[in-house]
C-alpha positions in Angstrom: 8.3 23.3 256.8 9.0 23.7 253.1 7.4 26.8 251.6 4.7 26.2 249.0 6.3 26.5 245.5 5.2 29.6 243.6 4.5 27.6 240.5 2.1 25.4 242.4 0.4 28.5 244.0 -0.1 30.0 240.5 -1.5 26.7 239.2 -4.0 26.4 242.0 -5.0 30.1 241.6 -5.6 29.5 237.9 -7.9 26.4 238.6 -9.7 28.4 241.3 -10.4 31.1 238.8 -12.3 28.8 236.4 -16.0 29.9 236.1 -18.0 26.9 234.7 -21.4 27.1 233.2 -24.3 27.1 235.6 -25.1 23.4 235.3 -21.5 22.5 236.4 -20.8 22.7 240.2 -17.1 22.7 241.2 -16.0 22.5 244.8 -12.6 22.1 246.4 -12.0 18.6 247.9 -9.3 16.9 249.9 -6.6 15.9 247.4 -4.7 12.7 247.4 -1.7 12.9 249.8 0.8 10.4 248.4 1.0 11.0 244.7 3.2 14.1 244.8 4.6 16.5 247.3 2.0 19.1 246.5 -1.6 18.5 245.4 -4.9 20.2 244.9 -8.3 18.8 243.9 -11.8 19.9 242.9 -14.9 17.7 242.7 -17.6 18.3 240.1 -21.3 17.4 239.8 -23.4 18.1 236.8 -27.0 17.2 235.7 -27.9 17.2 232.1 -31.1 16.7 230.0 -33.3 13.7 231.0 -31.7 13.6 234.5 -28.4 12.2 233.2 -25.9 12.7 236.1 -22.2 12.8 236.2 -19.6 13.3 238.9 -15.9 13.8 238.6 -12.7 15.2 240.0 -9.7 17.1 238.7 -6.5 16.7 240.6 -3.4 18.9 240.2 -0.1 17.3 241.2 3.2 19.1 241.6 6.6 17.5 242.1 9.4 20.0 241.7 11.7 17.0 240.7 9.1 15.6 238.2 8.2 12.0 238.0 8.7 9.2 235.4 6.1 9.6 232.7 5.1 13.1 233.5 7.4 15.0 231.2 7.2 18.0 233.5 6.7 19.0 237.1 2.9 19.5 237.0 0.3 16.7 236.2 -3.4 16.8 235.9 -5.5 13.7 236.7 -9.1 13.5 235.8 -11.8 11.0 236.7 -15.4 11.2 235.4 -18.3 8.9 236.0 -21.6 9.2 234.3 -24.9 7.4 234.0 -25.8 6.5 230.4 -29.0 5.7 228.7 -29.3 2.2 227.4 -29.1 3.2 223.7 -25.8 5.1 224.2 -24.4 2.3 226.4 -24.7 -0.2 223.5 -22.9 2.0 221.0 -19.7 0.2 219.9 -18.0 3.6 219.3 -18.7 4.8 222.9 -15.1 4.5 224.1 -13.7 6.4 221.2 -16.4 9.1 221.6 -15.7 9.3 225.3 -12.0 9.9 224.7 -12.8 12.5 222.0 -14.8 14.5 224.6 -11.5 15.0 226.4 -9.2 15.6 223.5 -11.8 17.9 221.8 -12.3 19.9 225.0 -8.5 20.3 225.5 -8.2 21.5 221.9 -11.2 23.9 221.9 -10.2 25.4 225.2 -6.7 26.2 223.9 -5.0 24.0 226.5 -1.5 22.9 225.6 -0.6 19.4 226.8 1.7 16.5 226.5 2.0 12.9 227.9 -1.8 12.4 227.7 -3.0 8.9 228.6 -6.1 7.3 230.0 -9.0 4.8 229.8 -12.7 4.8 229.0 -14.6 2.0 230.8 -18.2 1.0 230.2 -20.0 -0.9 232.9 -23.5 -2.4 233.1 -25.0 -3.6 236.4 -28.1 -5.6 236.9 -29.9 -5.6 240.3 -31.6 -8.7 241.8 -33.6 -9.4 244.8 -34.2 -6.8 247.5 -31.7 -4.2 246.2 -33.5 -0.9 245.5 -32.9 1.1 242.4 -33.4 0.5 238.7 -33.2 -3.1 237.5 -30.3 -2.1 235.2 -27.8 0.7 235.0 -25.1 1.6 232.5 -22.2 3.8 233.3 -19.1 5.3 231.7 -15.9 6.1 233.5 -13.2 8.3 231.9 -9.8 8.4 233.6 -7.0 10.4 232.1 -3.9 12.3 233.1 -1.7 14.8 231.2 1.0 17.3 231.7 0.1 20.9 231.0 2.6 22.4 228.5 1.6 26.0 229.3 2.0 28.1 232.5 -1.7 28.9 233.1 -4.1 26.1 233.9 -7.3 28.1 233.3 -7.8 26.4 229.9 -7.3 23.0 231.4 -9.9 23.7 234.1 -12.3 24.9 231.3 -11.6 21.7 229.4 -12.5 19.6 232.4 -15.8 21.5 232.8 -16.5 21.0 229.1 -15.9 17.2 229.4 -18.4 17.1 232.3 -21.0 18.9 230.2 -20.4 16.7 227.2 -20.7 13.5 229.2 -24.3 14.4 230.3 -25.3 15.7 226.8 -25.4 19.4 227.5 -25.5 21.5 224.3 -22.7 24.1 223.7 -23.1 27.3 225.7 -25.5 29.6 223.8 -27.3 26.7 222.0 -30.9 25.9 223.1 -32.3 22.5 222.4 -35.9 22.5 221.1 -37.3 20.8 224.2 -35.6 23.3 226.4 -37.1 26.5 225.1 -39.0 28.8 227.4 -42.7 28.0 227.6 -42.3 24.5 226.2 
């Protein structure tokens, strides 16, 4: 059996050391098996104001030989899905705003990256007949992948957590919204 590469071990340890804000729950999950020789993944759940929910996952891929389009030997793949309120779902700028949640989080966290690409998808579903649940739901999906340009992935893990917080509308850490004050 091939020994686990040291670079991969260090990258996994860095992601495991990320300590998200209390509203963001990270848990290890089974990673995809066929995308790269080595992989690691975490799932994420977060609840924001007004019961807005989001789930996501961050996958670390490592191929010592690299792969076309990676521009390196490590690759991070992110998937985020969130419920939206109707007003936000009809905003024509939503895809650009959704993408900026990722690029801003990467910049603010200090993560260095290259070969960034992805999609922002808006979906609306209407239920009919005997299907339970709300009559209409609106969702956003953000899919992205990038190559870390720095050795430590802590900043990348923090950026992922920040994207999750932004998607559900959590204020920055240390900021209290008027409706969230104690005794309100």
